[in-house]
DOPA-541568 format. One record per residue (C-alpha): residue in three letters; chain; x, y, z; residue number from 0. Coordinates in steps of 0.001 Angstrom, whole numbers, plus 500000, padded with zeros to 6 digits. Layout:
N
<site><rest>Ala</rest><kette>A</kette><xx>X</xx><yy>Y</yy><zz>Z</zz><nr>NUM</nr></site>
...
This chain:
80
<site><rest>Met</rest><kette>A</kette><xx>500015</xx><yy>500138</yy><zz>499750</zz><nr>0</nr></site>
<site><rest>Glu</rest><kette>A</kette><xx>501287</xx><yy>503285</yy><zz>499147</zz><nr>1</nr></site>
<site><rest>Ser</rest><kette>A</kette><xx>502507</xx><yy>505353</yy><zz>502119</zz><nr>2</nr></site>
<site><rest>Val</rest><kette>A</kette><xx>499679</xx><yy>508366</yy><zz>501529</zz><nr>3</nr></site>
<site><rest>Lys</rest><kette>A</kette><xx>498557</xx><yy>510219</yy><zz>504506</zz><nr>4</nr></site>
<site><rest>Leu</rest><kette>A</kette><xx>494755</xx><yy>511106</yy><zz>504885</zz><nr>5</nr></site>
<site><rest>Pro</rest><kette>A</kette><xx>493126</xx><yy>512990</yy><zz>503972</zz><nr>6</nr></site>
<site><rest>Ile</rest><kette>A</kette><xx>493923</xx><yy>513040</yy><zz>500380</zz><nr>7</nr></site>
<site><rest>Leu</rest><kette>A</kette><xx>493213</xx><yy>516014</yy><zz>497683</zz><nr>8</nr></site>
<site><rest>Leu</rest><kette>A</kette><xx>492855</xx><yy>514843</yy><zz>494464</zz><nr>9</nr></site>
<site><rest>Lys</rest><kette>A</kette><xx>492538</xx><yy>517501</yy><zz>491380</zz><nr>10</nr></site>
<site><rest>Arg</rest><kette>A</kette><xx>492598</xx><yy>517240</yy><zz>487685</zz><nr>11</nr></site>
<site><rest>Pro</rest><kette>A</kette><xx>493295</xx><yy>519893</yy><zz>485636</zz><nr>12</nr></site>
<site><rest>Arg</rest><kette>A</kette><xx>490394</xx><yy>522062</yy><zz>483880</zz><nr>13</nr></site>
<site><rest>Ser</rest><kette>A</kette><xx>487905</xx><yy>519854</yy><zz>485959</zz><nr>14</nr></site>
<site><rest>Gln</rest><kette>A</kette><xx>484886</xx><yy>521345</yy><zz>487718</zz><nr>15</nr></site>
<site><rest>Gln</rest><kette>A</kette><xx>485221</xx><yy>519226</yy><zz>490649</zz><nr>16</nr></site>
<site><rest>Tyr</rest><kette>A</kette><xx>488038</xx><yy>517770</yy><zz>492964</zz><nr>17</nr></site>
<site><rest>Ile</rest><kette>A</kette><xx>487904</xx><yy>514478</yy><zz>495115</zz><nr>18</nr></site>
<site><rest>Val</rest><kette>A</kette><xx>488787</xx><yy>514421</yy><zz>499085</zz><nr>19</nr></site>
<site><rest>Ile</rest><kette>A</kette><xx>489682</xx><yy>510859</yy><zz>500601</zz><nr>20</nr></site>
<site><rest>Glu</rest><kette>A</kette><xx>489182</xx><yy>511000</yy><zz>504189</zz><nr>21</nr></site>
<site><rest>Val</rest><kette>A</kette><xx>488597</xx><yy>508691</yy><zz>507290</zz><nr>22</nr></site>
<site><rest>Asp</rest><kette>A</kette><xx>484819</xx><yy>508223</yy><zz>507512</zz><nr>23</nr></site>
<site><rest>Glu</rest><kette>A</kette><xx>484158</xx><yy>508953</yy><zz>511445</zz><nr>24</nr></site>
<site><rest>Asp</rest><kette>A</kette><xx>480460</xx><yy>507530</yy><zz>511114</zz><nr>25</nr></site>
<site><rest>Met</rest><kette>A</kette><xx>481364</xx><yy>504419</yy><zz>510039</zz><nr>26</nr></site>
<site><rest>Asn</rest><kette>A</kette><xx>484846</xx><yy>503992</yy><zz>512205</zz><nr>27</nr></site>
<site><rest>Val</rest><kette>A</kette><xx>483419</xx><yy>503099</yy><zz>515622</zz><nr>28</nr></site>
<site><rest>Asp</rest><kette>A</kette><xx>486338</xx><yy>501144</yy><zz>516516</zz><nr>29</nr></site>
<site><rest>Lys</rest><kette>A</kette><xx>488839</xx><yy>504004</yy><zz>515585</zz><nr>30</nr></site>
<site><rest>Asp</rest><kette>A</kette><xx>490535</xx><yy>501729</yy><zz>513356</zz><nr>31</nr></site>
<site><rest>Asp</rest><kette>A</kette><xx>489991</xx><yy>503798</yy><zz>510125</zz><nr>32</nr></site>
<site><rest>Trp</rest><kette>A</kette><xx>489075</xx><yy>500795</yy><zz>508130</zz><nr>33</nr></site>
<site><rest>Phe</rest><kette>A</kette><xx>486256</xx><yy>502640</yy><zz>506369</zz><nr>34</nr></site>
<site><rest>Leu</rest><kette>A</kette><xx>487152</xx><yy>505558</yy><zz>504121</zz><nr>35</nr></site>
<site><rest>Asn</rest><kette>A</kette><xx>485056</xx><yy>508433</yy><zz>502465</zz><nr>36</nr></site>
<site><rest>Val</rest><kette>A</kette><xx>485313</xx><yy>509185</yy><zz>499069</zz><nr>37</nr></site>
<site><rest>Ser</rest><kette>A</kette><xx>483657</xx><yy>512605</yy><zz>498178</zz><nr>38</nr></site>
<site><rest>Tyr</rest><kette>A</kette><xx>483603</xx><yy>514478</yy><zz>495263</zz><nr>39</nr></site>
<site><rest>Arg</rest><kette>A</kette><xx>483193</xx><yy>518252</yy><zz>495262</zz><nr>40</nr></site>
<site><rest>Lys</rest><kette>A</kette><xx>482601</xx><yy>521365</yy><zz>493305</zz><nr>41</nr></site>
<site><rest>Asn</rest><kette>A</kette><xx>485638</xx><yy>523450</yy><zz>492939</zz><nr>42</nr></site>
<site><rest>Asn</rest><kette>A</kette><xx>483909</xx><yy>526736</yy><zz>493353</zz><nr>43</nr></site>
<site><rest>Thr</rest><kette>A</kette><xx>481634</xx><yy>526130</yy><zz>496062</zz><nr>44</nr></site>
<site><rest>Asn</rest><kette>A</kette><xx>483288</xx><yy>523352</yy><zz>497871</zz><nr>45</nr></site>
<site><rest>Ser</rest><kette>A</kette><xx>479889</xx><yy>521380</yy><zz>498053</zz><nr>46</nr></site>
<site><rest>Glu</rest><kette>A</kette><xx>479454</xx><yy>517784</yy><zz>497998</zz><nr>47</nr></site>
<site><rest>Val</rest><kette>A</kette><xx>478186</xx><yy>516604</yy><zz>495024</zz><nr>48</nr></site>
<site><rest>Ser</rest><kette>A</kette><xx>478442</xx><yy>512670</yy><zz>495754</zz><nr>49</nr></site>
<site><rest>Ser</rest><kette>A</kette><xx>480559</xx><yy>510327</yy><zz>497874</zz><nr>50</nr></site>
<site><rest>His</rest><kette>A</kette><xx>481120</xx><yy>506704</yy><zz>498485</zz><nr>51</nr></site>
<site><rest>Cys</rest><kette>A</kette><xx>482467</xx><yy>504690</yy><zz>501302</zz><nr>52</nr></site>
<site><rest>Ile</rest><kette>A</kette><xx>485047</xx><yy>502308</yy><zz>500454</zz><nr>53</nr></site>
<site><rest>Ile</rest><kette>A</kette><xx>487497</xx><yy>500021</yy><zz>502745</zz><nr>54</nr></site>
<site><rest>Arg</rest><kette>A</kette><xx>491170</xx><yy>501177</yy><zz>503390</zz><nr>55</nr></site>
<site><rest>Lys</rest><kette>A</kette><xx>492450</xx><yy>497756</yy><zz>502040</zz><nr>56</nr></site>
<site><rest>Asp</rest><kette>A</kette><xx>491279</xx><yy>499179</yy><zz>498476</zz><nr>57</nr></site>
<site><rest>Leu</rest><kette>A</kette><xx>492617</xx><yy>502776</yy><zz>498798</zz><nr>58</nr></site>
<site><rest>Asp</rest><kette>A</kette><xx>495433</xx><yy>501819</yy><zz>495842</zz><nr>59</nr></site>
<site><rest>Thr</rest><kette>A</kette><xx>492805</xx><yy>500488</yy><zz>493540</zz><nr>60</nr></site>
<site><rest>Trp</rest><kette>A</kette><xx>490864</xx><yy>503592</yy><zz>494194</zz><nr>61</nr></site>
<site><rest>Leu</rest><kette>A</kette><xx>494207</xx><yy>506059</yy><zz>493699</zz><nr>62</nr></site>
<site><rest>Gly</rest><kette>A</kette><xx>495400</xx><yy>504004</yy><zz>490602</zz><nr>63</nr></site>
<site><rest>Ser</rest><kette>A</kette><xx>491798</xx><yy>504789</yy><zz>488781</zz><nr>64</nr></site>
<site><rest>Phe</rest><kette>A</kette><xx>491733</xx><yy>508448</yy><zz>489985</zz><nr>65</nr></site>
<site><rest>Lys</rest><kette>A</kette><xx>495273</xx><yy>508686</yy><zz>488520</zz><nr>66</nr></site>
<site><rest>Arg</rest><kette>A</kette><xx>494251</xx><yy>506998</yy><zz>485136</zz><nr>67</nr></site>
<site><rest>Gln</rest><kette>A</kette><xx>491819</xx><yy>509698</yy><zz>484742</zz><nr>68</nr></site>
<site><rest>Asn</rest><kette>A</kette><xx>494276</xx><yy>512307</yy><zz>485386</zz><nr>69</nr></site>
<site><rest>Tyr</rest><kette>A</kette><xx>493504</xx><yy>513177</yy><zz>488852</zz><nr>70</nr></site>
<site><rest>Val</rest><kette>A</kette><xx>496766</xx><yy>514163</yy><zz>490848</zz><nr>71</nr></site>
<site><rest>Ile</rest><kette>A</kette><xx>497271</xx><yy>514689</yy><zz>494709</zz><nr>72</nr></site>
<site><rest>His</rest><kette>A</kette><xx>497765</xx><yy>517615</yy><zz>495999</zz><nr>73</nr></site>
<site><rest>Asp</rest><kette>A</kette><xx>499135</xx><yy>518898</yy><zz>499345</zz><nr>74</nr></site>
<site><rest>Glu</rest><kette>A</kette><xx>496674</xx><yy>521718</yy><zz>499849</zz><nr>75</nr></site>
<site><rest>Lys</rest><kette>A</kette><xx>494867</xx><yy>522179</yy><zz>502844</zz><nr>76</nr></site>
<site><rest>Ile</rest><kette>A</kette><xx>490980</xx><yy>521183</yy><zz>502405</zz><nr>77</nr></site>
<site><rest>Thr</rest><kette>A</kette><xx>488577</xx><yy>523127</yy><zz>503056</zz><nr>78</nr></site>
<site><rest>Lys</rest><kette>A</kette><xx>485050</xx><yy>521834</yy><zz>504293</zz><nr>79</nr></site>
């Protein structure tokens, strides 16, 4: 597994939305950070368009898919 720290901010050039991957606090009752939330958000308003709950084990698969779609990981601070 890639050594990527959460939350992860993914952006694609000239896209109207960006993606945030972070720990899903509602699903992780045991604080094991097993469940992650993938949130699609609008660039202009930061409002959530859609979201998915995934397991941490599948994070590399999701990141690979996003990279094939030309998304790039950014080190910017995430605004909610």
